[in-house]
N, C-alpha and C positions, 0 to 999 in steps of 0.2 A: 504493500500500500504506500509506503514511504520511500521506495527505491529511488525515485527521481530526486526527492529531497536529499537523501543520503549522498547521492553522487555529487550534487551541487555543493553540499556541505564539505565533502572530502576535497573537492577542487578549491573551495574557498579556504580551507585549512592549509592546503599546500601553498597557496599564495600568501597567506598570513605568515607562515613559517619563514618566508624569504624576506620579510620586512624587518628592518632594523628599527626597533622602537625603544625609547629609553625606559628604564625600570619605573620611573615615576609615572609615566603615561600608562604603562602596563598595570601598575597598581591601581590607578584611577579607573582604568577600563574595567578591571575585575569588579571593583566595588559598584561602579555604575551599572554594569550588566546584571549583577545579582539583584540590585534594587529594582531594576526594570523588570526582571523576571518575576520577582515577588509581586509587583504591582499588577502585572498582566494576569497573574494567577488569581488575584483578588477580584479583578474586573470581570473575568470570564468564567469564574467558578460555577455560577448558576446556569450558564448557557452551554458552553462547549468544554466539558471536563476533559475528554480525551485529547482534543486538539490543544487545550491549554497545557496539559502535561507534556505533550510532545514539544511544545514551544519552549518549555523550561529546559528540557533535555538538549534541544538545539542550541539554546542560549548558553548552556553550561559547556557544551563541546567547543563552541566558538570562543567563549571567554577564557576557559582554562587553557586553550591552545596558545594564548598570549603569555602564559607563565614561562619565564626564561628557562630555556634548556630542559623543559619537562615534556615528554611525549605522553599524550593523554588519549585513552581509548574511549569509545562510546560507553563501555561498561562503567568506567570511572565517572563519566558524565551523569549516568543514571544514579550513581551513588550520591553525588553531590547535590542532585536535584531532590532526593528523597530524605536526606538526613536533616533533622531540625538543627538550626544554628550552624550549619556547615560553613556558611560564608565566613564566620568568625574563625573557624578552624583553618580554612584555606588561607586566610589573611596571616595566620601565624606560621604556617608550614610551607608557604608557596616557594620559598627558596631552598627547601630541603627535599631533594629528589628522593631520598630514602623514605621519608615519611609520606610523601605523596604516593609512592609505590605501595607502602604499607596500607594506606587507605584503599587504594585500587584493588589490593589483594585481600580485602575483607578483614584487615587487622584493626580497624577502628571500631570500637564498641560504644555506641551512643548511650548515654545515661540520662541526661536531662533531668537531674535531681536538684531541687532548689530549697533554699531556706530564706525566710524573710524576717528582718528585725528592724524596727524603727525606720521604715521607709527604704531600707537597703535590702536588695535581693541578691544572694550569691547562688550561682548555678554551676553545678558540676556537669559540664557539657558532655564529656566522654573521655575515653582512655584508649591508648594503644599499648599493648603489653606483649612482650615475648618472654622467653625463658630466662632472660638476664636483666631486663630493664622494663621501664614503664614511662609513658608520657601521659600526664594528666592535664586535660584542658578545662579551664574554668572561666567564668565571667562574673562581673559585678555590675549591678545596675542600681541606680538611686532614683527616687521620685523627684528629688531636687536636682536641677541642673548645676553643673560645676561644683558639686560638693567635694571639698578637698580632703578626701580620704587617703590614708597612707597604709601600705601593707606592712603590718607590724611583724607577722610571722606566718609561716606555712609549715604544716606538719602532716605526716602520714603515719597512722597508727594501725597496727593489726588488731584482730578481734580479741587478743589477749592483752591489749593496751601496752604493747611494746613498740616504742618509736623506732622508725627506720633511722639508721645512722646518718647524721647530717653531712658527713664527708662524702657520702654516696649520692647526695642530692644537689642538683643545681636548679636555679630558678631563672626564668627568662620571660620577658614580656614584650609586647609590641608598644614601643613608646615609653613614656615615663611611668615609673611605678606608682606615681600619685594619680589617683583616679579623679581627673578633672572633667572627663566627659560623662555623658549620661550612661554609657555602657563601656566597660573596660574588659578586654579579654587577654588572657595570658596562658602560659603553660608551665608545668612543673615536671622536671625530668629526673628520674632516678636511673643513673647510668648502670649500676650493678647491684642486683638484689638476689643473686643466686644463693648466697650464703644464708639468706633468710628463709629459704623455701622450707627447710626442716630444722627445727631446734628442739631436740628431745622428742617429745610427743606432739609438739606443735607443728602444724602444717600450714604454711602461708599460701601454698599453691592453691589457686581457686578459692581463696579464703575471703571472708568479709573484712573490709578495711574501713577505717574512719579517717576521713580527710578533714583537716582543720585549717581555717584561715582566721587571722586576727586583723581587723581593720580599725585603724586609729582615726577617730573623728574628734579633733580637738584634744582634750585631755582624757577622753574615754576610749577604751578599746572594746569593740564589739567582737565577740567570738562566735564563729559559725562552725558547726560540726555536721558533716554530711556522711552517713554510712553508705557504702556501696560494695558491690561484688563484681569482680572482674574474672575473666578467663584468659589464662596465658596460652600462647600457642605451643603446640607440641613439635614445631619445626626445630630441628637441631641446628646448632651453630656450625658454621663452616670455618675450620681452622686450617690454615696453610702455613706449614713450616718452611721458611725461606732460607734464613742464615746467609743472606747475600750482602756483600760489602760494597758500599759506594764511597766515592771520594769527591768532596765538594770544596774547591779551593784549598786543597791539602788536608782537609779534615775528614778523618775516616769514621764512617758510620755503618753499623751492621743492622740490617733489617732482619730481625730474628723471626717474627711471625706475624701473621694477620689473622684476626678472628672476626668473622662477619655474622652479625645477627640481623633480624628483620628491622630493628630500630636503629642500631648503631654498629659501626665497625670499630675495631680496636687494633692499633698498630703498636708493636713493641720494637723499640729501637735501643741500640747500645752504642755509646760513644767510646772511641779509643781514649783511654786516660792520658795518653801521650799527645793528644791533640793540643795545638798551640792556642786555640780559642775556647772561650766559654760560650756555650750556646744557650740562648734565652728562650727561643720559641721557633716553631715550624709553622708559621701562620699560613703559608701558601701550599702546604701539603695537600694532595688531592689524588683521587682515583680517576682514571680515564679509561675509555674503551675505544675500539677501532671506528666507532661511528660518531665520536665526539661528545658523548655524554660525560659529565663530570660530577663527582661526589666530593664535597669540599669540607673544610672546617667551617663552622659557623658559631653563632652565639651559644648554642647548647653543647658544643664540643668542649672537652676538657683535656688537660695535659697534666700528668703526674710524673714527677721525677724524684729519684733518690737524692740524698743529701749532697753527694758530690757531683750530681748532674750527669752521671754516666749511663743511667738507665731511665728510659722514658716509656710511658704508656699514653698514647694519644687516642682519643675517641673522635670519630668523624661521621659524616653522613654515610649511610649504608648502601652498598651496591648489591645487597642480598638478592634482589630480583632482576639483576642485570641479565639481559637476554642476548648479549653479544659476547664474542670471544675477545681475547687479548686484553684482559683487564690489567692495568698497570698502575703502580704507585709512582707519582711524579713529585719531585722536590722542586720547589721554587725558591724564593728568597728566604734565607734563614737569618734570624736576628742573632748576631754573635759579636764578640769583641775579644781582643787579645787578652789572655789570662793575666798578663802583667798589668793590664789597665782595668781589670774587672773589680776595682775597689777604690774607695777614696780614703785619705788619711787627714785627720784634723788635729792640729796641735792647739789645745785650749790655753796654753801659756802664751805662745806667740800670736794666737788668734789668727791663724792662717791655715789654708788648705796645703798640707805638705805634699799630697799627691792626688791627682785626678786625671781623667782621660784628656788627651790632647784637645779634642773638640768638646769642651766641657759644657755641661748643662748647669753647673753649680756656681753660685755667686752669692754676694751679700752675706758673707759669714759674719755673725755678730755673737760675741760672748760677753754677757753682762749679768750681774747679780746671780751668778751660778746657773745661768741659762744659756743654752746654745741654740742658735737659729741660722738657717740658710735657705736660699731660694733655689728651686729647681725649674729651669725654663722648659716647660713641657709643651709649649705652643698649642695648648688646648687639649692635649692628650693626657688625661689625668691618671695614668698608671704610675704608681710610686716606683721610681727607678732604684731606690736603695732598700736594703733589708730593714725590717722593723726592729732590729737589734744592732748593737755595736760591741766591739771587743776593744779592751785596752791592750797595751803592748805585752801584758803578762797573761793574756788569754781570758780575763774575766769578761763575762758576757752580761749585758744589760738590755732588757727589752723595753721599748718605748710604748707606753700605754696611751693610745689615743682612740678616737671614735671608730677607726677601722681595724683595730687590733683585737684578735681573739686571745683571751687570757689563757695562759699555759701554767698549770699548777707546778710549783717547785722552782720557777724561774725568778730571777731578780728583775724588778721593774722600776722605771722612773716615769714620772708623769710627763706627758707631751701633748702637743696639738698638731693637727695637719689641716691646712686651710688653703683655699684657692687665692691667687693673687690677681690684681687687676690686669697684669701683663700675660694672662693665660698660663700662669705657672702654678707651682705649689710651694708653700712655705712650711718647713718642718721646724718645730721648736720643741726642745725638751730640757728638763732639769738635769744637771750633773748629779751623779750618785753622791750620797752622803759619806760613803766610805772612800778610802784613798784609792785613786786610780793613777795609772802611769801612762803618759802620752807616748805616741799619738793614739787617737781613737780611730778604729777602722770600721767603715761601713762597706759591706759587700754589695755589688750591684746585682739586682735581680731583673733588670730590664735596661736596655740602652739602644737608641735608634741608629745602630750601625748594622750593616748586612753583608752577607756573602751570598753569591748566586752562581749556579752553574747548571746547564741542562742535563739533568740526571733522572733516569726512570728505572724502575724495577718491575719485571714481569711477575704478576701475581698468579694468573691462571692462563 
C-alpha cells in the first residue's frame, strides 16, 4: 500500500545523507520535526488514525536521518514514533551511535514512572541495561516556569537498600544542571555493575531498584524516590585480546584488550614506564569501520588510570552492533607533556615559582598571612591542571580542601578555595600547614594543553 511512498522516502534519505549541515541546524531540525509530528497527530487523531500514524513514522525516518553519522532503519523509526517521551531520549543520545543502536535493537525499556511534590514532577522515563552497565533516563518538570532548581544528589539503591558505589556512577545532562526550563531531561550512567549482580544470597539481576533524586529549591531539598524493575540483556560481552604495541611520537603504548558491551566499550591500555612523556588523556580515541562509521569518547565516557599512569581503562561508545568488517581503534591527538615538566615547584620563602612548564599557565603567585595563591590561565576551560594535593621536599603530602575536593579519611588537609577569574582563568588559594614544612612545594600536573599526534590505528576485528 505504501510502496511508492517508501521508494520516495528512500530517495529523499539518500539525498539528505549527501548534504553537509551543521550540528546546530540538525539539532533544531530534530526538535522541530518531533513537535510537528506530535501536533499532526493531535489534529488528525479523530479522522485518519492510520494515515496519521504513518505520517509520524515518515517524519521520524526523515528527521532521524539528519542525526550525524547514524544510519537509521524504518524499524528504528517505528520505535521512536511509539515510545512516550522518546524525543527527550533522542535529544540526549543523538551523538552516541552505540546507544542509538541499543534503542534500535530493543534495549530501551520505557518506564514512564512519575512522582509529584509541591508542583514539581520527576519522571523516570526509561532504562537501557546490559550485563555490565545501565543508563537511566529521567526528566523534571515544574508548574512554575524558570524555577531555579538544582540537582543536589542522584542515587540508585537495590531492593535491599544497598547503594551502588559512587565511583561506578557518572552523571551527564543536556545543558546546565540547574533546571531553569519548564522541562529538564538528563541521564545517569552506571558504567560497571557486574560485581553487584550477586552478593551472598542477594541477586541484583532483574531485581527491583529504587532511584532517588534530591532537588534543591532555595534552602529546601525535595527528595523523590521512584521504584522500578529492569531486565538486563543476556547478550554476552565481546572480549578481544590484542596485546598490540603502537608508537606515537616515540611513546610506546600497548593495546592489551577491548571489551565490547551493548552500552559501552572498554579499552585497556598500558604505557611503557620508560616513556619520556606523561600522558593526561586520549580524548580523540575512537573506533572506525570500513564504511566510515565512528564510535567516539563523549561526555558519558570515563578514563581510569593507576597511580603512576601506566595502566589505563577507557570507556567509549559501543560498536557492539557494528554490521561491517574491519573494525579499528584509531588514536588521534593525545594530551601529554615531558615528564621533566609535569610538575610545578613553589618556594614560599622567596615567593617564586622555582619550576614550571616553558609555556606556563601559572602566574600571580602571592604568599601573605600564611596563605598561598596563584592564577591558572585556563582560557575558559575550567579543568584544574594541578593535583588537589602538594608535597614538601621531605615527601609530606597535604590535600587542599575546597568545594570540588572529595574528603579522603586519614589524609592531612589544609583549607583552600578555587574560584573563576575575570580573565577566564582559575585562582587557587590555600593555607600553609601549621606544622613545619620544607621548601619547595611540589604540585603534580594532572592536565596540560600540550599534545602529541601521529596517524596510528589498530585492527580490532
